[in-house]
N, CA, C and O atoms as a GROMACS GRO file, in nm:
protein
  504
    1UNK      N    1   0.082  -0.120   0.000
    1UNK     CA    2   0.000   0.000   0.000
    1UNK      C    3   0.086   0.126   0.000
    1UNK      O    4   0.058   0.222  -0.071
    2UNK      N    5   0.193   0.123   0.082
    2UNK     CA    6   0.282   0.239   0.089
    2UNK      C    7   0.353   0.260  -0.044
    2UNK      O    8   0.376   0.374  -0.085
    3UNK      N    9   0.390   0.151  -0.113
    3UNK     CA   10   0.454   0.164  -0.244
    3UNK      C   11   0.358   0.227  -0.345
    3UNK      O   12   0.399   0.311  -0.426
    4UNK      N   13   0.232   0.187  -0.341
    4UNK     CA   14   0.133   0.244  -0.432
    4UNK      C   15   0.119   0.394  -0.409
    4UNK      O   16   0.113   0.472  -0.504
    5UNK      N   17   0.114   0.434  -0.283
    5UNK     CA   18   0.099   0.575  -0.250
    5UNK      C   19   0.223   0.653  -0.295
    5UNK      O   20   0.210   0.762  -0.349
    6UNK      N   21   0.340   0.599  -0.273
    6UNK     CA   22   0.463   0.668  -0.311
    6UNK      C   23   0.479   0.676  -0.462
    6UNK      O   24   0.539   0.772  -0.512
    7UNK      N   25   0.427   0.580  -0.535
    7UNK     CA   26   0.438   0.581  -0.680
    7UNK      C   27   0.330   0.664  -0.749
    7UNK      O   28   0.346   0.702  -0.864
    8UNK      N   29   0.220   0.691  -0.679
    8UNK     CA   30   0.107   0.761  -0.740
    8UNK      C   31   0.060   0.881  -0.657
    8UNK      O   32  -0.060   0.908  -0.649
    9UNK      N   33   0.154   0.952  -0.595
    9UNK     CA   34   0.110   1.060  -0.506
    9UNK      C   35   0.054   1.179  -0.583
    9UNK      O   36  -0.029   1.252  -0.528
   10UNK      N   37   0.094   1.202  -0.707
   10UNK     CA   38   0.034   1.310  -0.785
   10UNK      C   39  -0.112   1.278  -0.818
   10UNK      O   40  -0.198   1.365  -0.810
   11UNK      N   41  -0.137   1.154  -0.855
   11UNK     CA   42  -0.275   1.116  -0.886
   11UNK      C   43  -0.364   1.122  -0.762
   11UNK      O   44  -0.479   1.165  -0.769
   12UNK      N   45  -0.309   1.079  -0.649
   12UNK     CA   46  -0.385   1.084  -0.524
   12UNK      C   47  -0.414   1.229  -0.485
   12UNK      O   48  -0.524   1.261  -0.441
   13UNK      N   49  -0.314   1.316  -0.501
   13UNK     CA   50  -0.336   1.459  -0.472
   13UNK      C   51  -0.442   1.517  -0.566
   13UNK      O   52  -0.523   1.599  -0.524
   14UNK      N   53  -0.442   1.475  -0.692
   14UNK     CA   54  -0.541   1.523  -0.787
   14UNK      C   55  -0.682   1.478  -0.746
   14UNK      O   56  -0.777   1.556  -0.757
   15UNK      N   57  -0.695   1.356  -0.702
   15UNK     CA   58  -0.826   1.306  -0.659
   15UNK      C   59  -0.875   1.381  -0.535
   15UNK      O   60  -0.992   1.416  -0.525
   16UNK      N   61  -0.784   1.406  -0.441
   16UNK     CA   62  -0.822   1.480  -0.320
   16UNK      C   63  -0.863   1.622  -0.355
   16UNK      O   64  -0.963   1.673  -0.304
   17UNK      N   65  -0.786   1.688  -0.443
   17UNK     CA   66  -0.821   1.824  -0.486
   17UNK      C   67  -0.955   1.827  -0.557
   17UNK      O   68  -1.035   1.917  -0.535
   18UNK      N   69  -0.979   1.728  -0.643
   18UNK     CA   70  -1.106   1.724  -0.714
   18UNK      C   71  -1.221   1.709  -0.614
   18UNK      O   72  -1.325   1.773  -0.629
   19UNK      N   73  -1.203   1.624  -0.512
   19UNK     CA   74  -1.306   1.607  -0.410
   19UNK      C   75  -1.332   1.735  -0.332
   19UNK      O   76  -1.446   1.768  -0.302
   20UNK      N   77  -1.224   1.807  -0.299
   20UNK     CA   78  -1.240   1.934  -0.228
   20UNK      C   79  -1.317   2.034  -0.313
   20UNK      O   80  -1.408   2.102  -0.265
   21UNK      N   81  -1.281   2.043  -0.441
   21UNK     CA   82  -1.350   2.136  -0.530
   21UNK      C   83  -1.495   2.098  -0.550
   21UNK      O   84  -1.582   2.184  -0.554
   22UNK      N   85  -1.522   1.967  -0.565
   22UNK     CA   86  -1.659   1.920  -0.585
   22UNK      C   87  -1.745   1.948  -0.463
   22UNK      O   88  -1.860   1.992  -0.476
   23UNK      N   89  -1.690   1.924  -0.344
   23UNK     CA   90  -1.766   1.950  -0.222
   23UNK      C   91  -1.789   2.101  -0.203
   23UNK      O   92  -1.894   2.142  -0.154
   24UNK      N   93  -1.692   2.182  -0.241
   24UNK     CA   94  -1.709   2.327  -0.234
   24UNK      C   95  -1.820   2.371  -0.328
   24UNK      O   96  -1.902   2.456  -0.294
   25UNK      N   97  -1.823   2.312  -0.447
   25UNK     CA   98  -1.926   2.345  -0.544
   25UNK      C   99  -2.064   2.304  -0.494
   25UNK      O  100  -2.162   2.376  -0.517
   26UNK      N  101  -2.074   2.192  -0.427
   26UNK     CA  102  -2.203   2.141  -0.380
   26UNK      C  103  -2.254   2.209  -0.253
   26UNK      O  104  -2.373   2.238  -0.242
   27UNK      N  105  -2.165   2.234  -0.158
   27UNK     CA  106  -2.209   2.274  -0.025
   27UNK      C  107  -2.225   2.424  -0.003
   27UNK      O  108  -2.297   2.465   0.088
   28UNK      N  109  -2.161   2.506  -0.084
   28UNK     CA  110  -2.167   2.650  -0.063
   28UNK      C  111  -2.269   2.713  -0.158
   28UNK      O  112  -2.283   2.673  -0.273
   29UNK      N  113  -2.340   2.811  -0.106
   29UNK     CA  114  -2.437   2.881  -0.191
   29UNK      C  115  -2.383   3.015  -0.240
   29UNK      O  116  -2.447   3.080  -0.322
   30UNK      N  117  -2.266   3.056  -0.192
   30UNK     CA  118  -2.203   3.178  -0.238
   30UNK      C  119  -2.145   3.152  -0.378
   30UNK      O  120  -2.072   3.056  -0.399
   31UNK      N  121  -2.180   3.238  -0.472
   31UNK     CA  122  -2.140   3.217  -0.611
   31UNK      C  123  -1.989   3.226  -0.632
   31UNK      O  124  -1.934   3.154  -0.715
   32UNK      N  125  -1.921   3.313  -0.557
   32UNK     CA  126  -1.775   3.324  -0.569
   32UNK      C  127  -1.709   3.194  -0.522
   32UNK      O  128  -1.613   3.147  -0.583
   33UNK      N  129  -1.761   3.137  -0.413
   33UNK     CA  130  -1.706   3.010  -0.364
   33UNK      C  131  -1.731   2.897  -0.463
   33UNK      O  132  -1.649   2.806  -0.474
   34UNK      N  133  -1.841   2.903  -0.533
   34UNK     CA  134  -1.868   2.802  -0.637
   34UNK      C  135  -1.767   2.813  -0.751
   34UNK      O  136  -1.721   2.711  -0.803
   35UNK      N  137  -1.733   2.933  -0.790
   35UNK     CA  138  -1.632   2.952  -0.896
   35UNK      C  139  -1.496   2.904  -0.847
   35UNK      O  140  -1.421   2.843  -0.924
   36UNK      N  141  -1.462   2.931  -0.722
   36UNK     CA  142  -1.336   2.882  -0.666
   36UNK      C  143  -1.334   2.730  -0.664
   36UNK      O  144  -1.233   2.669  -0.698
   37UNK      N  145  -1.445   2.668  -0.625
   37UNK     CA  146  -1.453   2.521  -0.627
   37UNK      C  147  -1.437   2.465  -0.767
   37UNK      O  148  -1.371   2.363  -0.785
   38UNK      N  149  -1.495   2.530  -0.865
   38UNK     CA  150  -1.480   2.487  -1.004
   38UNK      C  151  -1.335   2.499  -1.049
   38UNK      O  152  -1.285   2.413  -1.121
   39UNK      N  153  -1.267   2.606  -1.007
   39UNK     CA  154  -1.126   2.623  -1.041
   39UNK      C  155  -1.038   2.518  -0.973
   39UNK      O  156  -0.941   2.471  -1.033
   40UNK      N  157  -1.071   2.480  -0.852
   40UNK     CA  158  -0.996   2.373  -0.784
   40UNK      C  159  -1.015   2.242  -0.858
   40UNK      O  160  -0.920   2.165  -0.873
   41UNK      N  161  -1.136   2.215  -0.905
   41UNK     CA  162  -1.161   2.093  -0.983
   41UNK      C  163  -1.082   2.095  -1.114
   41UNK      O  164  -1.024   1.993  -1.153
   42UNK      N  165  -1.079   2.209  -1.181
   42UNK     CA  166  -1.000   2.222  -1.304
   42UNK      C  167  -0.853   2.193  -1.279
   42UNK      O  168  -0.789   2.119  -1.354
   43UNK      N  169  -0.800   2.252  -1.172
   43UNK     CA  170  -0.660   2.233  -1.139
   43UNK      C  171  -0.629   2.086  -1.109
   43UNK      O  172  -0.523   2.036  -1.146
   44UNK      N  173  -0.721   2.018  -1.044
   44UNK     CA  174  -0.702   1.876  -1.016
   44UNK      C  175  -0.696   1.795  -1.145
   44UNK      O  176  -0.615   1.703  -1.157
   45UNK      N  177  -0.779   1.829  -1.240
   45UNK     CA  178  -0.778   1.758  -1.368
   45UNK      C  179  -0.648   1.784  -1.442
   45UNK      O  180  -0.592   1.692  -1.502
   46UNK      N  181  -0.598   1.908  -1.439
   46UNK     CA  182  -0.471   1.940  -1.506
   46UNK      C  183  -0.356   1.865  -1.440
   46UNK      O  184  -0.266   1.815  -1.508
   47UNK      N  185  -0.357   1.858  -1.307
   47UNK     CA  186  -0.253   1.784  -1.236
   47UNK      C  187  -0.258   1.637  -1.273
   47UNK      O  188  -0.154   1.575  -1.294
   48UNK      N  189  -0.376   1.580  -1.281
   48UNK     CA  190  -0.390   1.440  -1.317
   48UNK      C  191  -0.340   1.414  -1.459
   48UNK      O  192  -0.265   1.318  -1.482
   49UNK      N  193  -0.380   1.498  -1.555
   49UNK     CA  194  -0.334   1.480  -1.692
   49UNK      C  195  -0.183   1.495  -1.704
   49UNK      O  196  -0.118   1.417  -1.775
   50UNK      N  197  -0.126   1.594  -1.636
   50UNK     CA  198   0.018   1.614  -1.643
   50UNK      C  199   0.093   1.498  -1.578
   50UNK      O  200   0.198   1.457  -1.628
   51UNK      N  201   0.042   1.445  -1.468
   51UNK     CA  202   0.110   1.334  -1.401
   51UNK      C  203   0.101   1.206  -1.482
   51UNK      O  204   0.195   1.126  -1.482
   52UNK      N  205  -0.010   1.184  -1.551
   52UNK     CA  206  -0.024   1.064  -1.632
   52UNK      C  207   0.052   1.076  -1.765
   52UNK      O  208   0.088   0.975  -1.825
   53UNK      N  209   0.076   1.199  -1.810
   53UNK     CA  210   0.146   1.219  -1.936
   53UNK      C  211   0.296   1.205  -1.926
   53UNK      O  212   0.362   1.181  -2.027
   54UNK      N  213   0.351   1.218  -1.807
   54UNK     CA  214   0.495   1.206  -1.788
   54UNK      C  215   0.533   1.060  -1.770
   54UNK      O  216   0.471   0.987  -1.694
   55UNK      N  217   0.638   1.020  -1.842
   55UNK     CA  218   0.689   0.883  -1.831
   55UNK      C  219   0.836   0.892  -1.793
   55UNK      O  220   0.915   0.954  -1.865
   56UNK      N  221   0.872   0.832  -1.683
   56UNK     CA  222   1.009   0.837  -1.633
   56UNK      C  223   1.105   0.776  -1.735
   56UNK      O  224   1.082   0.668  -1.788
   57UNK      N  225   1.214   0.849  -1.761
   57UNK     CA  226   1.318   0.800  -1.850
   57UNK      C  227   1.300   0.839  -1.995
   57UNK      O  228   1.386   0.809  -2.078
   58UNK      N  229   1.192   0.906  -2.028
   58UNK     CA  230   1.172   0.949  -2.167
   58UNK      C  231   1.202   1.098  -2.180
   58UNK      O  232   1.208   1.170  -2.080
   59UNK      N  233   1.220   1.143  -2.303
   59UNK     CA  234   1.259   1.281  -2.329
   59UNK      C  235   1.144   1.359  -2.392
   59UNK      O  236   1.046   1.302  -2.439
   60UNK      N  237   1.160   1.491  -2.390
   60UNK     CA  238   1.063   1.576  -2.459
   60UNK      C  239   1.075   1.554  -2.609
   60UNK      O  240   1.185   1.528  -2.658
   61UNK      N  241   0.966   1.562  -2.684
   61UNK     CA  242   0.970   1.534  -2.828
   61UNK      C  243   1.027   1.650  -2.909
   61UNK      O  244   0.956   1.714  -2.986
   62UNK      N  245   1.155   1.677  -2.889
   62UNK     CA  246   1.223   1.783  -2.962
   62UNK      C  247   1.317   1.721  -3.064
   62UNK      O  248   1.389   1.626  -3.033
   63UNK      N  249   1.317   1.774  -3.184
   63UNK     CA  250   1.402   1.725  -3.291
   63UNK      C  251   1.535   1.799  -3.283
   63UNK      O  252   1.540   1.921  -3.300
   64UNK      N  253   1.643   1.727  -3.258
   64UNK     CA  254   1.776   1.786  -3.247
   64UNK      C  255   1.854   1.745  -3.371
   64UNK      O  256   1.876   1.626  -3.394
   65UNK      N  257   1.896   1.842  -3.450
   65UNK     CA  258   1.966   1.812  -3.574
   65UNK      C  259   1.870   1.755  -3.676
   65UNK      O  260   1.756   1.800  -3.686
   66UNK      N  261   1.915   1.657  -3.751
   66UNK     CA  262   1.830   1.596  -3.852
   66UNK      C  263   1.799   1.451  -3.823
   66UNK      O  264   1.726   1.386  -3.898
   67UNK      N  265   1.853   1.399  -3.713
   67UNK     CA  266   1.828   1.258  -3.682
   67UNK      C  267   1.696   1.242  -3.608
   67UNK      O  268   1.663   1.322  -3.520
   68UNK      N  269   1.624   1.140  -3.644
   68UNK     CA  270   1.497   1.109  -3.579
   68UNK      C  271   1.514   0.978  -3.504
   68UNK      O  272   1.549   0.876  -3.563
   69UNK      N  273   1.490   0.981  -3.372
   69UNK     CA  274   1.503   0.861  -3.291
   69UNK      C  275   1.374   0.782  -3.295
   69UNK      O  276   1.277   0.821  -3.360
   70UNK      N  277   1.374   0.671  -3.226
   70UNK     CA  278   1.253   0.590  -3.215
   70UNK      C  279   1.146   0.667  -3.139
   70UNK      O  280   1.178   0.750  -3.053
   71UNK      N  281   1.022   0.640  -3.170
   71UNK     CA  282   0.914   0.710  -3.100
   71UNK      C  283   0.898   0.662  -2.956
   71UNK      O  284   0.830   0.726  -2.877
   72UNK      N  285   0.959   0.551  -2.921
   72UNK     CA  286   0.947   0.498  -2.786
   72UNK      C  287   1.029   0.571  -2.682
   72UNK      O  288   1.016   0.543  -2.563
   73UNK      N  289   1.115   0.663  -2.724
   73UNK     CA  290   1.197   0.736  -2.627
   73UNK      C  291   1.140   0.872  -2.593
   73UNK      O  292   1.198   0.945  -2.513
   74UNK      N  293   1.027   0.907  -2.651
   74UNK     CA  294   0.968   1.038  -2.630
   74UNK      C  295   0.844   1.030  -2.542
   74UNK      O  296   0.775   0.928  -2.535
   75UNK      N  297   0.818   1.142  -2.475
   75UNK     CA  298   0.695   1.157  -2.397
   75UNK      C  299   0.585   1.203  -2.493
   75UNK      O  300   0.611   1.282  -2.584
   76UNK      N  301   0.465   1.154  -2.473
   76UNK     CA  302   0.352   1.194  -2.556
   76UNK      C  303   0.318   1.341  -2.528
   76UNK      O  304   0.291   1.376  -2.413
   77UNK      N  305   0.317   1.428  -2.630
   77UNK     CA  306   0.290   1.571  -2.606
   77UNK      C  307   0.142   1.605  -2.595
   77UNK      O  308   0.108   1.719  -2.562
   78UNK      N  309   0.054   1.512  -2.622
   78UNK     CA  310  -0.090   1.541  -2.622
   78UNK      C  311  -0.142   1.582  -2.484
   78UNK      O  312  -0.218   1.678  -2.476
   79UNK      N  313  -0.105   1.514  -2.374
   79UNK     CA  314  -0.155   1.560  -2.243
   79UNK      C  315  -0.113   1.702  -2.210
   79UNK      O  316  -0.191   1.777  -2.151
   80UNK      N  317   0.010   1.742  -2.246
   80UNK     CA  318   0.054   1.880  -2.220
   80UNK      C  319  -0.029   1.978  -2.302
   80UNK      O  320  -0.065   2.086  -2.253
   81UNK      N  321  -0.060   1.942  -2.426
   81UNK     CA  322  -0.145   2.029  -2.508
   81UNK      C  323  -0.285   2.040  -2.453
   81UNK      O  324  -0.346   2.147  -2.456
   82UNK      N  325  -0.337   1.929  -2.402
   82UNK     CA  326  -0.470   1.933  -2.341
   82UNK      C  327  -0.472   2.020  -2.216
   82UNK      O  328  -0.568   2.093  -2.193
   83UNK      N  329  -0.366   2.012  -2.136
   83UNK     CA  330  -0.358   2.094  -2.015
   83UNK      C  331  -0.353   2.242  -2.052
   83UNK      O  332  -0.423   2.323  -1.992
   84UNK      N  333  -0.271   2.277  -2.149
   84UNK     CA  334  -0.262   2.419  -2.190
   84UNK      C  335  -0.395   2.469  -2.245
   84UNK      O  336  -0.438   2.580  -2.213
   85UNK      N  337  -0.460   2.388  -2.327
   85UNK     CA  338  -0.590   2.427  -2.380
   85UNK      C  339  -0.693   2.440  -2.268
   85UNK      O  340  -0.774   2.533  -2.268
   86UNK      N  341  -0.690   2.348  -2.174
   86UNK     CA  342  -0.782   2.352  -2.060
   86UNK      C  343  -0.762   2.475  -1.975
   86UNK      O  344  -0.859   2.532  -1.925
   87UNK      N  345  -0.637   2.515  -1.956
   87UNK     CA  346  -0.610   2.634  -1.876
   87UNK      C  347  -0.669   2.758  -1.944
   87UNK      O  348  -0.728   2.843  -1.877
   88UNK      N  349  -0.653   2.767  -2.075
   88UNK     CA  350  -0.709   2.882  -2.148
   88UNK      C  351  -0.861   2.885  -2.136
   88UNK      O  352  -0.920   2.990  -2.112
   89UNK      N  353  -0.924   2.769  -2.152
   89UNK     CA  354  -1.070   2.762  -2.141
   89UNK      C  355  -1.114   2.794  -1.998
   89UNK      O  356  -1.213   2.863  -1.978
   90UNK      N  357  -1.040   2.744  -1.900
   90UNK     CA  358  -1.074   2.768  -1.760
   90UNK      C  359  -1.067   2.916  -1.725
   90UNK      O  360  -1.154   2.968  -1.654
   91UNK      N  361  -0.964   2.983  -1.772
   91UNK     CA  362  -0.953   3.126  -1.745
   91UNK      C  363  -1.068   3.202  -1.809
   91UNK      O  364  -1.123   3.295  -1.750
   92UNK      N  365  -1.104   3.163  -1.930
   92UNK     CA  366  -1.216   3.229  -1.999
   92UNK      C  367  -1.348   3.207  -1.926
   92UNK      O  368  -1.425   3.300  -1.909
   93UNK      N  369  -1.373   3.084  -1.885
   93UNK     CA  370  -1.496   3.052  -1.813
   93UNK      C  371  -1.501   3.125  -1.679
   93UNK      O  372  -1.606   3.174  -1.638
   94UNK      N  373  -1.388   3.133  -1.611
   94UNK     CA  374  -1.382   3.204  -1.483
   94UNK      C  375  -1.410   3.352  -1.502
   94UNK      O  376  -1.487   3.411  -1.426
   95UNK      N  377  -1.350   3.413  -1.603
   95UNK     CA  378  -1.374   3.555  -1.628
   95UNK      C  379  -1.520   3.581  -1.662
   95UNK      O  380  -1.580   3.676  -1.613
   96UNK      N  381  -1.578   3.495  -1.747
   96UNK     CA  382  -1.719   3.512  -1.783
   96UNK      C  383  -1.809   3.491  -1.661
   96UNK      O  384  -1.906   3.566  -1.642
   97UNK      N  385  -1.779   3.391  -1.579
   97UNK     CA  386  -1.860   3.365  -1.459
   97UNK      C  387  -1.853   3.482  -1.362
   97UNK      O  388  -1.955   3.522  -1.305
   98UNK      N  389  -1.735   3.536  -1.342
   98UNK     CA  390  -1.722   3.649  -1.250
   98UNK      C  391  -1.793   3.774  -1.303
   98UNK      O  392  -1.848   3.852  -1.226
   99UNK      N  393  -1.793   3.792  -1.435
   99UNK     CA  394  -1.868   3.904  -1.492
   99UNK      C  395  -2.018   3.886  -1.470
   99UNK      O  396  -2.088   3.982  -1.438
  100UNK      N  397  -2.068   3.763  -1.488
  100UNK     CA  398  -2.210   3.738  -1.462
  100UNK      C  399  -2.244   3.754  -1.315
  100UNK      O  400  -2.350   3.807  -1.281
  101UNK      N  401  -2.155   3.710  -1.228
  101UNK     CA  402  -2.178   3.725  -1.084
  101UNK      C  403  -2.183   3.873  -1.046
  101UNK      O  404  -2.265   3.914  -0.965
  102UNK      N  405  -2.096   3.952  -1.107
  102UNK     CA  406  -2.096   4.095  -1.080
  102UNK      C  407  -2.229   4.157  -1.122
  102UNK      O  408  -2.284   4.241  -1.050
  103UNK      N  409  -2.281   4.118  -1.237
  103UNK     CA  410  -2.411   4.170  -1.283
  103UNK      C  411  -2.524   4.124  -1.190
  103UNK      O  412  -2.614   4.203  -1.159
  104UNK      N  413  -2.520   3.999  -1.145
  104UNK     CA  414  -2.621   3.951  -1.051
  104UNK      C  415  -2.615   4.028  -0.920
  104UNK      O  416  -2.719   4.060  -0.862
  105UNK      N  417  -2.495   4.057  -0.874
  105UNK     CA  418  -2.482   4.131  -0.748
  105UNK      C  419  -2.537   4.273  -0.763
  105UNK      O  420  -2.602   4.324  -0.671
  106UNK      N  421  -2.512   4.336  -0.877
  106UNK     CA  422  -2.565   4.471  -0.898
  106UNK      C  423  -2.717   4.471  -0.900
  106UNK      O  424  -2.780   4.567  -0.855
  107UNK      N  425  -2.775   4.364  -0.952
  107UNK     CA  426  -2.921   4.359  -0.962
  107UNK      C  427  -2.987   4.316  -0.831
  107UNK      O  428  -3.086   4.376  -0.790
  108UNK      N  429  -2.933   4.211  -0.766
  108UNK     CA  430  -3.001   4.153  -0.649
  108UNK      C  431  -2.933   4.186  -0.515
  108UNK      O  432  -2.989   4.154  -0.410
  109UNK      N  433  -2.816   4.248  -0.515
  109UNK     CA  434  -2.744   4.288  -0.394
  109UNK      C  435  -2.712   4.172  -0.301
  109UNK      O  436  -2.713   4.189  -0.179
  110UNK      N  437  -2.685   4.055  -0.357
  110UNK     CA  438  -2.644   3.939  -0.280
  110UNK      C  439  -2.566   3.845  -0.370
  110UNK      O  440  -2.580   3.847  -0.492
  111UNK      N  441  -2.482   3.762  -0.308
  111UNK     CA  442  -2.409   3.658  -0.380
  111UNK      C  443  -2.461   3.519  -0.349
  111UNK      O  444  -2.410   3.420  -0.401
  112UNK      N  445  -2.562   3.511  -0.263
  112UNK     CA  446  -2.620   3.384  -0.223
  112UNK      C  447  -2.713   3.334  -0.334
  112UNK      O  448  -2.809   3.402  -0.371
  113UNK      N  449  -2.684   3.217  -0.387
  113UNK     CA  450  -2.761   3.163  -0.499
  113UNK      C  451  -2.906   3.138  -0.462
  113UNK      O  452  -2.995   3.162  -0.543
  114UNK      N  453  -2.931   3.090  -0.342
  114UNK     CA  454  -3.069   3.064  -0.299
  114UNK      C  455  -3.152   3.193  -0.294
  114UNK      O  456  -3.267   3.196  -0.337
  115UNK      N  457  -3.091   3.299  -0.241
  115UNK     CA  458  -3.162   3.426  -0.235
  115UNK      C  459  -3.186   3.484  -0.374
  115UNK      O  460  -3.292   3.540  -0.401
  116UNK      N  461  -3.089   3.468  -0.462
  116UNK     CA  462  -3.105   3.518  -0.600
  116UNK      C  463  -3.218   3.444  -0.670
  116UNK      O  464  -3.298   3.505  -0.741
  117UNK      N  465  -3.227   3.313  -0.649
  117UNK     CA  466  -3.336   3.236  -0.711
  117UNK      C  467  -3.472   3.278  -0.658
  117UNK      O  468  -3.568   3.289  -0.734
  118UNK      N  469  -3.481   3.302  -0.526
  118UNK     CA  470  -3.608   3.348  -0.468
  118UNK      C  471  -3.647   3.486  -0.522
  118UNK      O  472  -3.763   3.509  -0.557
  119UNK      N  473  -3.551   3.576  -0.530
  119UNK     CA  474  -3.580   3.709  -0.581
  119UNK      C  475  -3.618   3.705  -0.730
  119UNK      O  476  -3.704   3.780  -0.774
  120UNK      N  477  -3.554   3.617  -0.804
  120UNK     CA  478  -3.586   3.605  -0.947
  120UNK      C  479  -3.726   3.547  -0.966
  120UNK      O  480  -3.798   3.588  -1.057
  121UNK      N  481  -3.767   3.451  -0.879
  121UNK     CA  482  -3.903   3.396  -0.888
  121UNK      C  483  -4.007   3.502  -0.854
  121UNK      O  484  -4.110   3.512  -0.920
  122UNK      N  485  -3.979   3.582  -0.750
  122UNK     CA  486  -4.072   3.689  -0.714
  122UNK      C  487  -4.082   3.791  -0.827
  122UNK      O  488  -4.190   3.843  -0.855
  123UNK      N  489  -3.971   3.818  -0.892
  123UNK     CA  490  -3.970   3.913  -1.002
  123UNK      C  491  -4.045   3.859  -1.123
  123UNK      O  492  -4.110   3.935  -1.196
  124UNK      N  493  -4.038   3.728  -1.145
  124UNK     CA  494  -4.107   3.668  -1.259
  124UNK      C  495  -4.258   3.665  -1.239
  124UNK      O  496  -4.333   3.671  -1.337
  125UNK      N  497  -4.306   3.656  -1.113
  125UNK     CA  498  -4.448   3.653  -1.084
  125UNK      C  499  -4.514   3.788  -1.107
  125UNK      O  500  -4.634   3.795  -1.134
  126UNK      N  501  -4.437   3.896  -1.097
  126UNK     CA  502  -4.496   4.031  -1.111
  126UNK      C  503  -4.531   4.063  -1.251
  126UNK      O  504  -4.580   4.172  -1.279
   0.00000   0.00000   0.00000
């Protein structure tokens, strides 16, 4: 068991972070805390992809000179590309979410999702 933990501590940390983010998303009604929980979940996924994409003893896929080595000595670059793309999407989603939260706060004067839903229902009935 100890060997498994020592060999997979990045994956275990990613699972724990994902759980923390998921519970933050579920248990808090504050919209800012929900965005923070979503960002923690994103970070956990990036950590997991980066940890699974690295293979001990292999090199980065850089072409040095004109010689091409076997493909078995290189690390797969796709997980790194996915992580970079995910980070860009995550920043965009976070910025858009915070802009929407700011507009909701200006309209309803609260960040509590339950209160916003009640106020929106009352407003729809009028």
